[in-house]
C-alpha positions as CSV (number, residue, x, y, z in Angstrom):
1,M,10.1,-23.2,36.1
2,L,7.7,-26.1,35.8
3,S,4.8,-23.7,34.8
4,A,7.1,-22.0,32.3
5,V,8.1,-25.3,30.6
6,R,4.3,-26.1,30.6
7,R,3.3,-22.9,29.0
8,G,6.0,-23.4,26.1
9,S,4.7,-27.0,25.6
10,S,1.1,-25.6,25.4
11,S,2.0,-23.0,22.7
12,L,4.0,-25.5,20.7
13,L,0.8,-27.7,20.6
14,K,-1.3,-24.8,19.5
15,A,1.1,-23.7,16.8
16,A,1.3,-27.3,15.6
17,S,-2.5,-27.6,15.5
18,L,-3.0,-24.6,13.8
19,S,-0.3,-25.4,11.2
20,S,-2.3,-28.7,10.7
21,L,-5.4,-26.9,10.2
22,S,-4.2,-24.5,7.7
23,R,-2.6,-27.2,5.6
24,S,-5.8,-29.2,5.5
25,A,-7.8,-26.0,4.8
26,L,-5.5,-25.3,1.9
27,P,-6.0,-27.4,-1.2
28,I,-3.5,-29.9,-2.5
29,A,-0.1,-28.4,-2.8
30,S,1.8,-28.0,-6.3
31,T,3.7,-30.9,-7.7
32,S,6.9,-28.8,-7.0
33,L,6.0,-28.6,-3.4
34,R,5.1,-32.4,-3.2
35,H,8.6,-33.4,-4.7
36,N,10.5,-31.2,-2.1
37,V,8.6,-32.9,0.7
38,L,9.1,-36.3,-0.6
39,G,13.0,-35.6,-1.3
40,T,12.9,-35.8,-5.0
41,P,14.5,-33.2,-7.0
42,A,11.7,-30.1,-7.8
43,P,11.5,-29.5,-11.5
44,A,12.9,-26.3,-13.0
45,P,10.9,-23.1,-12.2
46,V,8.8,-21.8,-15.1
47,T,9.7,-18.5,-16.1
48,L,7.0,-16.1,-16.6
49,A,6.6,-13.8,-19.8
50,R,6.9,-9.9,-19.0
51,T,3.7,-7.9,-19.8
52,Y,3.5,-4.5,-20.4
53,A,0.8,-4.0,-17.5
54,T,-1.1,-6.2,-15.3
55,E,-4.5,-7.2,-15.7
56,I,-5.2,-7.8,-11.8
57,W,-8.0,-4.8,-12.4
58,K,-10.3,-7.3,-13.9
59,N,-10.3,-9.4,-10.5
60,Q,-10.5,-6.3,-8.1
61,K,-13.8,-5.9,-6.1
62,V,-15.0,-2.6,-4.9
63,D,-15.6,-2.3,-1.0
64,T,-19.5,-1.5,-1.0
65,E,-19.3,-0.6,2.6
66,V,-16.4,2.1,2.2
67,E,-18.2,3.6,-1.1
68,A,-21.7,3.9,0.8
69,A,-19.7,5.6,3.7
70,L,-18.1,7.8,1.4
71,S,-21.5,8.7,-0.4
72,R,-23.2,9.4,2.9
73,T,-20.4,11.8,4.4
74,Q,-20.5,15.6,3.4
75,N,-16.7,16.1,3.5
76,I,-15.0,16.3,-0.1
77,F,-11.7,17.2,1.3
78,K,-9.3,15.4,3.3
79,T,-8.2,17.3,6.5
80,Y,-5.7,16.1,9.0
81,K,-5.1,16.7,12.8
82,P,-3.1,19.6,13.6
83,I,-0.3,17.8,15.0
84,T,2.1,20.2,13.4
85,P,1.8,24.0,12.1
86,G,2.0,22.4,8.5
87,R,-0.6,20.0,8.8
88,R,-3.1,22.5,10.5
89,H,-4.2,24.0,7.0
90,L,-3.3,21.0,5.0
91,K,-6.4,20.3,2.8
92,R,-6.7,17.7,-0.2
93,P,-9.6,16.7,-2.1
94,L,-10.8,13.0,-1.7
95,N,-10.0,10.8,-4.5
96,T,-10.6,7.0,-3.4
97,H,-10.9,6.1,-7.0
98,L,-7.2,6.5,-7.7
99,Y,-4.7,3.8,-8.5
100,K,-2.1,3.6,-5.6
101,G,0.5,1.7,-7.8
102,R,3.1,2.8,-10.0
103,P,2.6,4.1,-13.7
104,V,3.4,1.9,-16.6
105,R,6.9,2.2,-17.1
106,F,7.5,2.4,-20.9
107,L,4.7,5.5,-21.0
108,T,6.9,7.8,-18.9
109,I,10.0,9.8,-19.4
110,A,12.3,11.1,-16.9
111,R,12.0,15.0,-16.2
112,R,15.4,16.8,-16.2
113,R,15.0,20.3,-14.4
114,K,17.0,23.1,-15.6
115,G,15.8,25.5,-12.7
116,G,14.2,28.0,-15.2
117,R,17.6,28.7,-16.8
118,N,18.3,28.8,-20.7
119,S,21.3,27.3,-22.6
120,D,23.8,30.4,-21.4
121,G,22.8,29.6,-17.4
122,H,20.8,32.7,-17.3
123,I,17.6,32.5,-15.4
124,T,14.9,33.5,-17.6
125,V,12.0,31.9,-15.8
126,R,11.7,33.1,-12.0
127,H,10.6,30.9,-9.0
128,R,11.6,27.5,-10.3
129,G,14.1,25.0,-9.0
130,G,14.5,21.8,-6.8
131,G,11.6,19.7,-6.3
132,H,11.2,15.9,-6.1
133,K,12.2,13.5,-8.8
134,Q,9.4,13.2,-11.3
135,R,8.5,11.3,-14.4
136,I,6.7,12.9,-17.2
137,R,3.5,10.8,-18.4
138,T,3.2,10.6,-22.1
139,I,-0.3,11.6,-22.8
140,D,-2.1,10.7,-26.1
141,F,-3.4,14.1,-27.4
142,M,-3.9,12.8,-30.9
143,R,-6.3,10.1,-30.1
144,K,-6.1,8.2,-33.8
145,T,-6.5,5.0,-32.9
146,P,-10.1,3.9,-33.5
147,G,-12.1,1.3,-32.0
148,V,-13.2,0.7,-28.7
149,H,-10.8,1.1,-25.6
150,D,-11.3,-0.1,-21.9
151,V,-10.3,2.2,-19.3
152,V,-8.2,0.2,-16.8
153,R,-7.5,2.6,-14.1
154,I,-7.6,6.1,-13.1
155,E,-4.1,7.5,-12.0
156,Y,-2.5,10.5,-10.3
157,D,-0.2,12.8,-12.7
158,P,2.6,14.6,-11.0
159,G,2.9,16.9,-14.0
160,R,-0.7,18.4,-14.4
161,S,-3.7,19.1,-12.2
162,A,-6.0,16.9,-13.9
163,H,-6.1,12.9,-13.6
164,I,-5.2,10.6,-16.3
165,A,-7.0,7.1,-17.5
166,L,-4.9,4.3,-18.6
167,L,-6.4,2.6,-21.7
168,K,-6.5,-0.9,-23.3
169,N,-7.1,-1.4,-27.1
170,R,-9.2,-4.4,-27.5
171,D,-7.5,-5.1,-30.8
172,P,-5.5,-8.3,-30.1
173,N,-2.9,-7.4,-32.7
174,A,-2.0,-4.2,-31.1
175,T,1.2,-4.0,-29.1
176,G,3.3,-1.4,-27.1
177,T,1.8,2.0,-27.4
178,Q,-1.1,1.0,-29.6
179,K,-2.3,-1.3,-26.8
180,W,-1.6,1.0,-24.0
181,S,-2.1,4.7,-23.7
182,Y,-2.7,7.4,-21.4
183,I,-5.4,10.3,-21.9
184,I,-6.6,13.1,-19.8
185,A,-9.4,11.7,-17.5
186,T,-12.9,13.5,-17.9
187,D,-14.8,14.0,-14.7
188,G,-16.6,10.9,-13.7
189,M,-14.5,8.4,-15.8
190,R,-14.1,5.2,-13.9
191,A,-12.4,2.0,-14.4
192,G,-14.4,-0.4,-16.6
193,D,-15.9,2.3,-18.8
194,Q,-15.4,2.4,-22.4
195,V,-14.2,5.3,-24.8
196,Q,-13.7,5.4,-28.6
197,S,-12.3,8.0,-31.0
198,F,-13.9,8.9,-34.3
199,R,-11.0,11.1,-35.6
200,Q,-10.6,9.0,-38.7
201,G,-14.4,9.3,-39.1
202,I,-17.3,7.3,-38.2
203,P,-17.2,3.6,-39.7
204,D,-19.7,2.9,-42.4
205,D,-21.2,-0.1,-40.4
206,F,-21.1,1.9,-37.3
207,I,-25.3,2.0,-37.5
208,P,-26.3,-0.9,-39.3
209,G,-29.4,0.0,-41.6
210,F,-28.5,3.9,-41.9
211,E,-26.1,5.9,-43.9
212,V,-24.6,8.1,-41.5
213,P,-24.7,11.9,-42.9
214,K,-21.3,13.0,-44.0
215,E,-22.4,16.8,-43.4
216,E,-24.5,17.8,-40.5
217,G,-25.8,21.1,-42.2
218,D,-26.7,19.3,-45.4
219,S,-30.4,20.9,-46.6
220,S,-31.0,17.8,-48.5
221,E,-31.0,15.3,-45.7
222,S,-33.9,13.0,-45.4
223,A,-35.9,11.6,-42.7
224,S,-33.9,8.4,-42.4
225,Q,-30.8,10.7,-42.4
226,S,-32.1,12.7,-39.6
227,L,-32.6,9.6,-37.7
228,A,-29.6,8.1,-38.3
229,L,-28.1,11.5,-37.1
230,G,-30.2,11.3,-33.8
231,I,-29.0,7.6,-33.3
232,L,-25.2,8.8,-34.1
233,R,-25.5,11.6,-31.4
234,S,-26.9,9.0,-28.9
235,M,-24.2,6.5,-29.5
236,T,-21.1,8.8,-29.7
237,L,-21.8,11.7,-27.5
238,K,-20.4,10.0,-24.5
239,P,-17.7,11.2,-21.8
240,G,-14.3,10.5,-23.0
241,N,-15.0,9.9,-26.9
242,V,-13.4,12.3,-29.5
243,L,-15.5,13.8,-32.4
244,P,-14.8,16.4,-35.0
245,L,-16.7,19.6,-34.1
246,H,-19.1,19.4,-37.1
247,L,-20.6,16.4,-35.1
248,I,-21.0,18.0,-32.0
249,P,-24.3,19.8,-31.5
250,P,-24.6,23.3,-29.9
251,G,-24.4,23.3,-26.0
252,T,-22.3,20.3,-25.5
253,V,-19.5,20.2,-22.9
254,I,-16.1,19.7,-24.5
255,N,-12.5,19.7,-23.6
256,C,-9.2,18.7,-25.2
257,I,-9.7,21.0,-28.1
258,S,-7.2,21.0,-31.1
259,L,-6.5,24.2,-33.6
260,K,-5.5,22.0,-36.5
261,P,-7.8,19.2,-38.0
262,K,-4.5,16.9,-37.9
263,G,-3.2,18.4,-34.5
264,P,-2.9,17.5,-30.9
265,A,-5.3,18.7,-28.2
266,L,-4.1,22.3,-26.9
267,L,-6.9,24.0,-25.5
268,V,-8.8,23.2,-22.1
269,R,-6.7,20.8,-20.5
270,S,-6.3,21.7,-16.9
271,A,-8.5,20.1,-14.0
272,G,-12.0,21.1,-13.7
273,T,-12.3,23.0,-17.2
274,F,-14.5,22.7,-20.0
275,G,-15.4,24.4,-23.1
276,Q,-18.9,24.6,-24.8
277,V,-19.9,24.7,-28.6
278,V,-21.7,27.6,-29.1
279,A,-23.0,27.8,-32.6
280,H,-21.9,26.1,-36.1
281,E,-21.6,28.7,-38.9
282,E,-24.2,28.1,-41.8
283,N,-22.1,27.0,-44.8
284,G,-19.0,28.3,-43.2
285,R,-15.5,26.5,-42.1
286,Y,-15.7,27.5,-38.6
287,V,-17.6,26.4,-35.0
288,Q,-17.7,29.2,-32.6
289,V,-16.3,27.7,-29.0
290,R,-16.7,29.3,-25.7
291,L,-13.5,28.6,-23.7
292,Q,-13.0,28.6,-20.0
293,S,-12.1,32.0,-19.5
294,G,-15.4,33.4,-21.1
295,E,-13.7,33.9,-24.6
296,V,-15.7,32.9,-27.5
297,R,-13.3,32.1,-30.4
298,K,-13.7,30.3,-34.1
299,V,-12.4,26.8,-34.5
300,L,-12.0,25.2,-37.7
301,R,-15.0,22.4,-38.0
302,D,-12.7,19.6,-39.0
303,C,-11.0,20.0,-35.5
304,C,-11.7,17.2,-32.9
305,A,-12.4,17.6,-29.0
306,T,-13.2,15.1,-26.3
307,I,-16.7,14.9,-24.8
308,G,-17.2,15.9,-21.3
309,K,-15.6,18.1,-18.5
310,I,-12.0,17.5,-17.4
311,S,-11.3,15.6,-14.0
312,N,-10.6,16.7,-10.4
313,P,-12.4,20.0,-10.3
314,L,-11.5,20.4,-6.5
315,W,-8.1,20.9,-7.2
316,K,-8.3,24.7,-7.2
317,N,-9.6,24.5,-3.7
318,R,-6.5,22.5,-2.3
319,S,-4.0,23.7,0.5
320,L,-0.7,23.0,0.6
321,G,-0.4,23.8,4.3
322,K,3.2,24.9,4.1
323,A,6.0,26.3,2.1
324,G,8.0,23.0,2.2
325,R,5.2,21.4,0.0
326,A,5.6,23.9,-2.6
327,R,9.3,23.4,-2.6
328,W,8.6,19.8,-3.3
329,L,6.7,20.9,-6.4
330,G,9.6,22.8,-7.8
331,R,8.5,26.2,-6.6
332,R,11.2,28.5,-5.3
333,P,10.4,31.7,-2.8
334,A,8.9,34.8,-4.6
335,V,10.2,38.1,-3.1
336,R,7.8,41.3,-3.0
337,G,9.2,44.2,-5.3
338,V,8.9,46.6,-2.2
339,A,11.4,44.7,-0.2
340,M,14.0,45.0,-3.3
341,N,16.5,47.7,-3.8
342,S,15.6,50.1,-6.9
343,C,18.1,48.6,-9.0
344,D,16.1,45.3,-8.6
345,H,12.8,46.4,-8.9
346,P,10.5,49.5,-9.9
347,H,8.9,49.1,-6.5
348,G,12.5,49.0,-4.6
349,G,13.9,51.7,-2.6
350,G,12.8,54.5,-0.7
351,R,12.1,54.7,3.1
352,G,9.7,52.4,4.7
353,K,7.3,50.2,2.5
354,S,6.2,52.2,-0.3
355,K,6.0,51.9,-3.8
356,S,5.9,55.7,-4.1
357,N,2.3,56.0,-5.7
358,K,2.8,53.9,-8.6
359,H,1.0,51.7,-10.3
360,P,1.7,47.8,-9.8
361,V,4.1,46.7,-12.3
362,S,6.5,43.7,-12.9
363,I,10.2,43.4,-12.5
364,W,10.5,44.5,-16.1
365,G,8.2,47.5,-15.9
366,W,4.8,46.3,-17.4
367,G,1.5,46.6,-15.6
368,T,0.5,43.7,-13.7
369,K,-3.1,44.7,-12.1
370,G,-5.8,45.9,-14.7
371,T,-3.2,47.2,-17.3
372,R,-4.3,45.7,-20.7
373,T,-1.3,43.9,-22.2
374,R,-2.7,41.8,-25.0
375,K,-5.2,43.0,-27.4
376,P,-6.9,40.3,-29.2
377,G,-9.6,40.4,-31.6
378,P,-11.5,43.6,-33.2
379,K,-9.8,46.0,-30.7
380,G,-6.4,44.9,-31.2
381,P,-3.8,45.4,-34.2
382,K,-4.6,44.2,-37.2
383,N,-5.2,40.1,-37.6
384,S,-3.4,40.0,-34.3
385,N,-6.1,37.1,-33.2
386,K,-8.8,37.2,-35.9
387,M,-10.5,34.1,-34.6
388,V,-11.8,35.7,-31.5
389,V,-15.6,36.2,-31.6
390,R,-16.1,37.7,-28.3
391,E,-13.4,38.5,-25.8
392,R,-13.2,37.3,-22.2
393,P,-15.2,39.3,-19.5
394,R,-13.0,42.0,-17.8
395,G,-13.4,44.4,-14.9
396,K,-17.4,45.0,-14.1
397,E,-18.5,42.6,-16.8
398,K,-16.4,39.7,-15.0
399,R,-17.6,40.5,-11.3
400,A,-21.4,40.6,-12.8
401,S,-20.8,37.1,-14.4
């Protein structure tokens, strides 16, 4: 009994000494704390003004040891110990640079699911339903605001395969969506980078001492104009910047391509994809762009595109690991046609697992493997897609490439 009391008293003395040491190590307490200790009433609490997003990212320090260890390792995917059957094959890309907090609230919209049903309640899109609650991130596909924007952080977006970047406008008078915006992040973009949008044109004082040429293919350009063009390309052709296609030289990798001069980005927006400027038509209205599928098509020269490749290129090599994870994403099961009755699918019915020597077709009867269902370009109907210069490779041509 006496030994227990001694042990208790020694623990109390240790706690008291630690508390006194911590108080001596800390700086002088605030006035409100001292008033409370002295018994005088503390002043009223100061209310903090609410901001759109915190600026803690400026004070964050990168753990160099962790970065060095990750750079030395050969593993680019995160795998798990097979403690359950669902975790045995689970494989995710390693993205240590992603922000672990929540998104900016006023830049999101609640997603309302309909389970693939139309206004009459009929299922028009199969294999959809359920899933975890999500909030849609409002992405700025126009990029109309000029000036320098700082990349605050890179975030995960549940509604798309690519990562997104939170931008902050340097204009002190900007508020709301003019100050904070989301864009699709390019490959290699990190917090602290700077991006610009030249959709409204190149500023007159962007290159001091030189006049920026308005037309790249002008035959009467002088030596100073060619020098200005070289300086312009070195200052503007950076990943994440937005430029009109007539200012992008051939061979440049691009993404988020618009099809109208004043329209949003429509093409090349999924993870790991990229397009490429092939050629500029001489004295023409169009620029030839190679898309991810291999198709080469013409786009108006005044349309805009973003420099670089879309982020998260390892997304296509991931493995969900189990069927339940697909249900979390809102994907319902897909039943094989040969397992159905003949009234439900052209492959259904019969004795055994057989589709009766038929070509693979969908539930509506059109071909699904190898059958041409769209005829764009010169081989298709008249003016079906007159902007296609070369169709995407198919069959032997695709396998050879």
